[in-house]
KEKE-3310 file (N, C-alpha, C; in steps of 0.2 Angstrom, whole numbers, plus 5000, padded with zeros to 4 digits):
npx = (4409:4419:4430:4436:4449:4443:4430:4429:4439:4427:4415:4423:4427:4417:4413:4423:4426:4419:4430:4437:4438:4446:4459:4465:4466:4477:4489:4493:4495:4504:4522:4528:4517:4513:4523:4520:4508:4505:4518:4512:4500:4501:4510:4518:4506:4494:4484:4471:4457:4445:4433:4414:4406:4391:4392:4399:4396:4385:4386:4404:4407:4402:4413:4428:4424:4432:4446:4454:4468:4468:4479:4492:4499:4515:4506:4512:4510:4501:4494:4478:4472:4457:4443:4437:4444:4432:4424:4427:4427:4433:4444:4444:4435:4447:4458:4451:4445:4457:4462:4464:4459:4447:4434:4421:4415:4403:4396:4399:4410:4411:4396:4393:4395:4393:4377:4372:4357:4359:4365:4365:4370:4374:4382:4400:4416:4428:4443:4455:4468:4483:4481:4470:4464:4467:4456:4443:4432:4418:4412:4417:4411:4419:4419:4418:4426:4415:4404:4409:4414:4401:4396:4400:4395:4383:4386:4388:4377:4370:4378:4391:4410:4424:4437:4450:4468:4483:4479:4485:4479:4466:4470:4475:4464:4460:4468:4477:4491:4502:4503:4505:4501:4487:4471:4462:4447:4440:4419:4413:4404:4398:4398:4397:4409:4425:4438:4433:4442:4453:4456:4461:4470:4490:4497:4511:4506:4495:4501:4501:4488:4480:4475:4467:4472:4466:4453:4443:4436:4422:4415:4398:4393:4384:4371:4373:4367:4369:4367:4375:4377:4387:4396:4397:4399:4409:4423:4439:4438:4438:4431:4421:4416:4412:4401:4403:4402:4415:4433:4447:4458:4470:4467:4458:4454:4449:4436:4422:4407:4405:4397:4389:4378:4375:4359:4357:4365:4378:4389:4402:4409:4427:4432:4446:4455:4468:4477:4482:4488:4498:4492:4491:4503:4506:4499:4505:4514:4513:4505:4506:4497:4493:4501:4516)
npy = (5206:5194:5202:5197:5197:5190:5192:5206:5205:5200:5210:5219:5216:5216:5226:5230:5221:5223:5232:5221:5219:5231:5232:5218:5222:5228:5221:5223:5234:5239:5233:5237:5237:5222:5215:5217:5214:5202:5193:5199:5194:5180:5175:5157:5152:5142:5133:5123:5121:5112:5106:5107:5094:5089:5094:5088:5076:5061:5052:5056:5051:5040:5032:5035:5025:5013:5017:5021:5016:5007:5013:5021:5035:5046:5056:5067:5056:5039:5042:5031:5031:5020:5021:5020:5035:5043:5057:5075:5079:5069:5066:5081:5070:5057:5065:5072:5062:5056:5066:5074:5086:5095:5108:5115:5133:5143:5151:5157:5165:5177:5176:5182:5192:5201:5197:5188:5183:5168:5159:5144:5152:5148:5138:5136:5138:5123:5117:5114:5101:5104:5119:5121:5119:5132:5142:5152:5147:5152:5151:5142:5123:5109:5092:5079:5067:5058:5071:5079:5077:5075:5088:5089:5086:5092:5104:5104:5101:5113:5119:5125:5128:5120:5125:5124:5123:5128:5144:5160:5171:5169:5164:5177:5183:5176:5176:5165:5155:5142:5143:5134:5123:5123:5118:5126:5124:5127:5134:5139:5152:5156:5170:5177:5177:5176:5172:5176:5186:5182:5184:5199:5196:5198:5189:5181:5179:5174:5162:5149:5147:5131:5121:5105:5095:5084:5091:5095:5109:5109:5112:5112:5117:5116:5113:5124:5142:5156:5162:5168:5166:5159:5166:5174:5170:5160:5160:5164:5172:5168:5164:5173:5179:5182:5183:5171:5159:5159:5146:5149:5140:5139:5150:5147:5139:5128:5128:5123:5129:5137:5125:5121:5134:5132:5132:5124:5111:5113:5115:5103:5098:5089:5075:5065:5054:5058:5058:5059:5056:5069:5078:5078:5077:5088:5097:5090:5097:5110:5113:5104:5090:5083:5076:5071)
npz = (4791:4784:4774:4757:4746:4733:4734:4729:4718:4711:4710:4705:4689:4684:4681:4674:4661:4651:4646:4639:4622:4622:4629:4624:4612:4612:4615:4600:4592:4601:4604:4619:4628:4623:4629:4642:4643:4639:4646:4662:4663:4653:4656:4655:4650:4644:4630:4627:4614:4615:4607:4608:4611:4604:4594:4583:4573:4573:4563:4560:4570:4575:4565:4574:4585:4584:4584:4591:4605:4619:4632:4642:4649:4655:4666:4676:4687:4682:4668:4664:4648:4650:4641:4627:4617:4610:4606:4606:4622:4630:4634:4640:4651:4653:4660:4671:4680:4685:4693:4709:4716:4717:4708:4706:4701:4709:4700:4683:4679:4667:4663:4673:4672:4664:4663:4653:4645:4638:4639:4655:4669:4680:4676:4679:4680:4682:4692:4695:4706:4716:4719:4722:4734:4740:4733:4736:4746:4747:4732:4728:4725:4733:4723:4713:4707:4695:4702:4692:4680:4677:4676:4664:4654:4657:4652:4638:4635:4633:4626:4626:4623:4630:4636:4639:4651:4656:4666:4670:4673:4681:4692:4697:4698:4710:4715:4720:4722:4718:4700:4691:4696:4692:4686:4672:4667:4659:4650:4639:4630:4613:4617:4627:4633:4642:4631:4614:4612:4608:4591:4594:4600:4602:4592:4596:4607:4606:4603:4609:4613:4608:4594:4598:4592:4576:4575:4564:4552:4540:4524:4518:4506:4495:4504:4512:4516:4519:4530:4537:4554:4559:4555:4567:4578:4578:4588:4583:4569:4559:4551:4537:4523:4505:4493:4496:4511:4518:4526:4533:4538:4543:4551:4559:4576:4580:4588:4586:4586:4576:4570:4575:4577:4566:4553:4544:4545:4539:4541:4546:4558:4559:4568:4569:4579:4584:4593:4606:4616:4614:4619:4631:4637:4634:4643:4655:4655:4656:4673:4686:4689:4702:4715:4712)
capx = (4407:4425:4432:4442:4452:4442:4422:4436:4438:4422:4416:4428:4428:4409:4412:4427:4423:4417:4434:4446:4443:4452:4464:4469:4470:4483:4493:4494:4495:4512:4525:4526:4512:4513:4527:4517:4502:4510:4523:4507:4491:4499:4518:4519:4499:4496:4477:4468:4451:4440:4425:4407:4402:4388:4394:4400:4389:4382:4390:4409:4404:4401:4420:4431:4423:4436:4449:4458:4471:4470:4487:4496:4501:4512:4504:4511:4506:4502:4485:4475:4464:4453:4437:4439:4443:4428:4425:4435:4425:4430:4450:4444:4433:4448:4458:4445:4446:4462:4462:4462:4458:4443:4429:4416:4414:4397:4394:4405:4411:4412:4390:4389:4399:4386:4372:4372:4353:4356:4369:4365:4375:4378:4386:4407:4424:4429:4450:4457:4474:4481:4479:4460:4464:4465:4449:4437:4423:4412:4413:4417:4409:4424:4417:4417:4428:4409:4402:4414:4411:4392:4395:4403:4388:4379:4390:4389:4370:4369:4379:4395:4415:4428:4445:4455:4475:4487:4481:4487:4472:4466:4476:4479:4458:4457:4472:4479:4495:4507:4503:4507:4497:4481:4470:4456:4442:4429:4417:4412:4398:4400:4393:4400:4418:4433:4443:4431:4444:4454:4457:4464:4474:4496:4502:4516:4501:4488:4504:4500:4484:4479:4469:4466:4477:4460:4450:4445:4431:4420:4408:4395:4390:4372:4369:4375:4361:4375:4365:4385:4375:4391:4403:4394:4401:4416:4432:4446:4438:4441:4424:4422:4408:4412:4400:4399:4404:4425:4434:4452:4460:4474:4467:4452:4456:4443:4431:4417:4406:4398:4392:4383:4374:4372:4353:4355:4372:4380:4396:4406:4418:4428:4436:4453:4458:4476:4485:4479:4494:4501:4487:4490:4510:4506:4496:4509:4523:4510:4503:4507:4487:4494:4505:4518)
capy = (5202:5197:5203:5191:5198:5188:5193:5211:5203:5196:5217:5227:5213:5217:5236:5232:5217:5227:5233:5217:5221:5235:5228:5215:5227:5237:5219:5221:5238:5244:5231:5239:5235:5217:5213:5221:5212:5194:5194:5199:5191:5178:5169:5150:5149:5136:5135:5119:5124:5107:5107:5103:5084:5092:5098:5080:5074:5054:5048:5056:5048:5031:5033:5034:5022:5011:5021:5023:5011:5007:5016:5023:5041:5050:5063:5065:5051:5036:5039:5025:5025:5014:5019:5020:5042:5044:5062:5080:5080:5062:5070:5079:5063:5054:5070:5074:5052:5054:5070:5073:5090:5094:5109:5119:5138:5141:5157:5158:5175:5177:5176:5186:5201:5204:5195:5185:5177:5165:5155:5145:5157:5142:5133:5137:5132:5120:5120:5107:5105:5109:5126:5123:5120:5139:5146:5153:5140:5157:5155:5135:5120:5103:5089:5073:5066:5060:5076:5081:5076:5075:5093:5093:5085:5098:5112:5101:5098:5116:5121:5126:5126:5118:5128:5120:5122:5134:5151:5164:5177:5167:5163:5185:5187:5176:5176:5161:5153:5140:5145:5124:5117:5123:5117:5126:5120:5135:5131:5147:5156:5161:5179:5183:5168:5180:5173:5181:5193:5179:5188:5205:5197:5198:5182:5178:5176:5166:5153:5149:5145:5125:5118:5102:5090:5078:5091:5101:5111:5105:5118:5106:5122:5112:5118:5137:5149:5165:5168:5168:5163:5155:5171:5179:5168:5161:5163:5166:5174:5161:5164:5180:5181:5188:5179:5164:5159:5155:5148:5150:5134:5140:5152:5144:5137:5120:5127:5119:5132:5137:5117:5120:5139:5130:5130:5119:5103:5113:5118:5100:5097:5080:5074:5061:5053:5052:5060:5060:5059:5073:5086:5074:5074:5093:5096:5088:5099:5114:5107:5097:5088:5077:5075:5064)
capz = (4785:4781:4762:4751:4738:4728:4732:4724:4712:4706:4710:4698:4685:4681:4676:4669:4655:4646:4640:4638:4620:4619:4631:4619:4604:4617:4611:4594:4595:4605:4605:4625:4629:4621:4633:4651:4644:4637:4659:4668:4662:4650:4654:4655:4649:4636:4633:4620:4612:4616:4606:4608:4608:4601:4586:4580:4568:4569:4556:4562:4582:4577:4563:4575:4587:4584:4580:4599:4607:4625:4632:4644:4648:4660:4668:4686:4688:4676:4665:4655:4643:4650:4638:4620:4615:4604:4608:4610:4629:4632:4635:4646:4657:4657:4665:4677:4681:4690:4698:4718:4718:4709:4712:4704:4701:4706:4692:4675:4679:4661:4659:4674:4672:4656:4663:4650:4643:4633:4641:4660:4673:4684:4675:4679:4678:4684:4693:4692:4706:4723:4719:4724:4742:4743:4733:4743:4745:4747:4723:4723:4731:4732:4719:4714:4697:4693:4700:4687:4673:4676:4673:4659:4653:4658:4646:4633:4632:4635:4620:4627:4622:4633:4636:4643:4652:4661:4664:4676:4673:4686:4697:4697:4698:4714:4721:4723:4719:4713:4694:4689:4699:4696:4679:4673:4664:4656:4646:4638:4627:4608:4614:4634:4633:4641:4626:4614:4612:4606:4589:4597:4606:4599:4587:4602:4614:4604:4600:4616:4611:4604:4591:4595:4586:4573:4570:4559:4549:4535:4522:4511:4501:4494:4511:4514:4513:4520:4534:4540:4559:4559:4557:4569:4587:4578:4589:4581:4568:4555:4543:4530:4519:4499:4486:4497:4518:4518:4531:4535:4540:4547:4560:4566:4578:4581:4596:4584:4585:4568:4569:4584:4575:4557:4553:4541:4543:4529:4544:4547:4564:4558:4574:4569:4586:4582:4595:4611:4622:4613:4623:4639:4637:4635:4648:4660:4655:4659:4677:4691:4692:4703:4718:4710)
cpx = (4415:4422:4436:4441:4447:4431:4425:4436:4433:4419:4418:4428:4420:4409:4419:4428:4423:4423:4441:4448:4449:4460:4466:4470:4477:4491:4494:4494:4503:4515:4527:4523:4512:4516:4524:4511:4504:4512:4517:4502:4493:4506:4515:4511:4503:4488:4475:4462:4450:4434:4419:4408:4398:4391:4402:4395:4391:4387:4400:4412:4407:4410:4424:4429:4428:4445:4457:4459:4470:4478:4490:4499:4504:4509:4504:4513:4502:4492:4484:4470:4461:4446:4441:4435:4440:4425:4429:4434:4428:4439:4447:4442:4440:4453:4456:4445:4452:4464:4460:4459:4456:4436:4426:4415:4409:4395:4402:4405:4413:4401:4388:4391:4393:4380:4369:4363:4352:4359:4368:4374:4380:4383:4393:4412:4424:4436:4448:4469:4476:4481:4472:4458:4461:4459:4444:4429:4417:4409:4412:4413:4414:4417:4419:4419:4421:4400:4405:4411:4403:4391:4398:4400:4385:4381:4389:4383:4370:4372:4385:4403:4418:4433:4448:4466:4475:4482:4480:4483:4469:4467:4477:4470:4455:4461:4476:4485:4497:4500:4500:4506:4492:4479:4464:4455:4435:4424:4412:4405:4397:4399:4396:4407:4424:4439:4438:4439:4451:4459:4462:4471:4484:4495:4509:4513:4494:4490:4503:4491:4478:4471:4469:4466:4469:4456:4451:4438:4428:4414:4404:4393:4384:4371:4368:4372:4361:4369:4369:4381:4384:4398:4400:4398:4408:4422:4437:4445:4440:4434:4423:4417:4411:4407:4397:4403:4411:4426:4442:4454:4464:4475:4463:4455:4454:4436:4424:4410:4399:4396:4385:4376:4371:4367:4355:4365:4375:4391:4398:4409:4417:4435:4442:4454:4464:4479:4483:4484:4497:4499:4490:4498:4507:4504:4502:4514:4521:4508:4502:4501:4488:4499:4509:4523)
cpy = (5202:5197:5199:5196:5197:5192:5203:5210:5204:5205:5221:5223:5214:5223:5237:5226:5218:5231:5231:5216:5225:5235:5225:5217:5227:5229:5218:5229:5244:5236:5231:5235:5228:5214:5213:5212:5202:5191:5195:5196:5185:5172:5164:5147:5142:5132:5128:5121:5118:5108:5104:5098:5084:5091:5093:5079:5064:5051:5048:5052:5040:5031:5032:5032:5017:5010:5021:5016:5012:5010:5021:5026:5043:5056:5068:5061:5044:5038:5036:5027:5022:5015:5025:5029:5040:5051:5068:5077:5076:5062:5074:5073:5061:5058:5068:5066:5052:5059:5069:5079:5095:5099:5114:5127:5141:5145:5157:5165:5178:5180:5181:5191:5205:5200:5193:5182:5174:5156:5154:5149:5153:5139:5136:5134:5128:5118:5113:5107:5105:5114:5127:5123:5129:5142:5147:5147:5143:5156:5150:5132:5113:5098:5085:5071:5064:5067:5085:5085:5075:5085:5096:5091:5091:5104:5108:5104:5107:5124:5126:5124:5122:5123:5128:5121:5123:5141:5154:5168:5173:5162:5172:5186:5184:5176:5170:5159:5143:5142:5136:5122:5118:5123:5120:5122:5126:5135:5136:5146:5159:5167:5179:5182:5175:5178:5176:5186:5186:5182:5193:5204:5194:5192:5179:5176:5171:5163:5149:5146:5137:5124:5111:5097:5086:5082:5098:5103:5110:5109:5114:5113:5121:5116:5122:5141:5156:5166:5168:5171:5160:5158:5175:5175:5160:5161:5164:5173:5175:5160:5170:5175:5185:5182:5172:5163:5153:5155:5149:5146:5134:5145:5147:5136:5130:5124:5124:5123:5136:5132:5118:5126:5134:5129:5124:5112:5109:5115:5107:5096:5089:5081:5067:5061:5053:5054:5063:5062:5062:5080:5083:5076:5089:5099:5095:5093:5107:5114:5102:5095:5086:5078:5069:5058)
cpz = (4783:4771:4759:4745:4734:4724:4728:4720:4708:4707:4703:4696:4680:4675:4672:4662:4651:4638:4637:4627:4617:4622:4627:4615:4605:4616:4606:4593:4598:4605:4618:4630:4627:4625:4638:4650:4645:4649:4662:4667:4657:4653:4658:4655:4641:4635:4629:4622:4612:4612:4608:4608:4603:4593:4582:4577:4571:4569:4560:4569:4577:4569:4566:4582:4587:4582:4589:4603:4616:4627:4638:4649:4657:4662:4675:4687:4684:4673:4664:4655:4646:4645:4633:4622:4607:4603:4610:4619:4630:4635:4639:4652:4659:4660:4673:4680:4685:4691:4705:4720:4716:4711:4706:4701:4703:4703:4685:4676:4674:4661:4665:4677:4666:4657:4659:4650:4641:4632:4651:4663:4679:4683:4674:4679:4682:4684:4694:4697:4712:4726:4720:4729:4744:4739:4737:4741:4743:4740:4724:4727:4726:4728:4718:4708:4694:4694:4693:4680:4672:4673:4666:4653:4649:4651:4639:4630:4632:4627:4622:4626:4625:4629:4640:4646:4656:4660:4669:4677:4681:4692:4701:4700:4707:4718:4726:4719:4720:4706:4688:4692:4702:4687:4676:4667:4660:4654:4647:4633:4622:4612:4623:4636:4634:4634:4617:4609:4607:4600:4590:4601:4598:4596:4592:4610:4612:4602:4605:4617:4606:4599:4592:4589:4583:4571:4569:4555:4544:4530:4518:4508:4499:4499:4514:4510:4515:4523:4537:4549:4562:4560:4564:4580:4587:4581:4589:4577:4558:4546:4542:4527:4511:4494:4491:4506:4514:4524:4532:4541:4544:4554:4562:4570:4584:4588:4592:4587:4579:4564:4569:4582:4570:4557:4549:4540:4539:4533:4548:4552:4563:4562:4569:4575:4586:4587:4602:4615:4619:4619:4628:4639:4639:4643:4655:4657:4659:4667:4679:4692:4697:4708:4714:4712)
residu = (MET:LYS:ILE:ARG:PHE:ILE:ASP:VAL:SER:ILE:PHE:VAL:VAL:LYS:TYR:ILE:PHE:GLY:LEU:ARG:PHE:LYS:VAL:ALA:ALA:LEU:SER:ARG:LYS:SER:LYS:ILE:MET:ASP:LYS:ILE:ILE:SER:LYS:VAL:VAL:PHE:GLU:GLY:ASP:GLY:THR:TYR:PHE:VAL:PRO:ASN:ASP:LYS:SER:MET:THR:LYS:GLU:ASN:ILE:GLU:SER:ASN:LYS:ASN:LYS:THR:THR:VAL:SER:THR:ILE:GLU:ILE:ASN:LYS:ASN:ILE:GLN:ILE:VAL:ASP:LYS:VAL:ILE:THR:PRO:THR:ASP:ILE:ILE:LYS:ASN:ILE:ILE:LYS:GLN:SER:ASP:ASP:ILE:VAL:ILE:MET:ASN:LYS:CYS:LEU:CYS:ARG:ARG:SER:THR:ASP:CYS:GLU:ASP:TYR:PRO:ILE:ASP:LEU:GLY:CYS:ILE:PHE:ILE:GLY:LYS:THR:THR:ARG:LYS:ILE:SER:ARG:LYS:HIS:CYS:ARG:PRO:VAL:SER:GLN:GLN:GLU:ALA:ILE:ASP:HIS:ILE:ASP:LYS:CYS:ASP:GLU:ALA:GLY:LEU:VAL:HIS:ILE:VAL:GLY:ARG:ASN:LYS:MET:ASP:THR:LEU:TRP:MET:ASN:VAL:ARG:PRO:GLY:ASP:GLU:LEU:LEU:THR:ILE:CYS:ASN:CYS:CYS:PRO:CYS:CYS:CYS:LEU:TRP:LYS:VAL:TYR:PRO:ASN:LEU:SER:ASP:GLY:ILE:GLN:LYS:ASP:PHE:TYR:LYS:LEU:PRO:GLY:VAL:SER:ILE:SER:MET:ASP:TYR:ASP:LYS:CYS:ILE:SER:CYS:LYS:LYS:CYS:ILE:ASP:VAL:CYS:PHE:SER:ASN:ALA:ILE:SER:TYR:THR:ASN:LYS:ILE:SER:ILE:ASN:HIS:ASP:VAL:CYS:ILE:GLY:CYS:GLY:GLN:CYS:THR:LEU:LYS:CYS:PRO:THR:ASN:ALA:LEU:ARG:LEU:ASN:TYR:GLU:ASN:VAL:ASP:VAL:GLU:SER:VAL:LEU:ASN:LYS:ILE:ASP:SER:LEU:VAL:LYS:ILE:ASN:ASP:LYS)
# end
């Protein structure tokens, strides 16, 4: 049986995954290690946190229904936003609708590496772009645009958050190039995701992780019971507790996991759909999704 590079990578990752927080922390502890890690693992990256649609309240969805106009955006080829974009994941879906090469990984590498029992392992990453043609079909399957959109819906239903952009690390473990022709859509759980290391990374690396424009978190203290579940799931360590729950909005990356886990709906994700073009243009500058 032929052994591929990706087979070895998956085997190795399973046994070193537990070291991810310590490795990330080196970027803060040492300027030399920061430069090495930035160059080898993160060079050229740019990633958006896109909250799960379930983290939005019905009232917030209704309030956004009439705020989006139809527009055409240059992103390798013209993308026309033909549907009203009223939720964060609709941004992802509109990118998928214009993409030619799409594959879905058969398993999530992060949850597979930790034997996750709380979230589905079979809801893997989506990859888009010409570089997907080089990914071993042993570990992924080519899909249609609709199949990819359905996959996003399944991930939303499972309570996963999406992390979208150019990710050099994916080109490394799959041994595929070039990186500027591979768009990653991670579907992440709050317990096992690699990107839980975000707070451990240096400020220089963190600057290439972006909060989705228009996303903010608000707190209703009358509903809060101080259970602190929101602290455990926050991707950026933006939530703390001293007599009461406090949110550092400068640190918050807008993942929305706190609102999904709050048992009393004290936390609310607010989404003002005002700057879709900036997101698509940024992605366009990082990744060539289609042939021009």
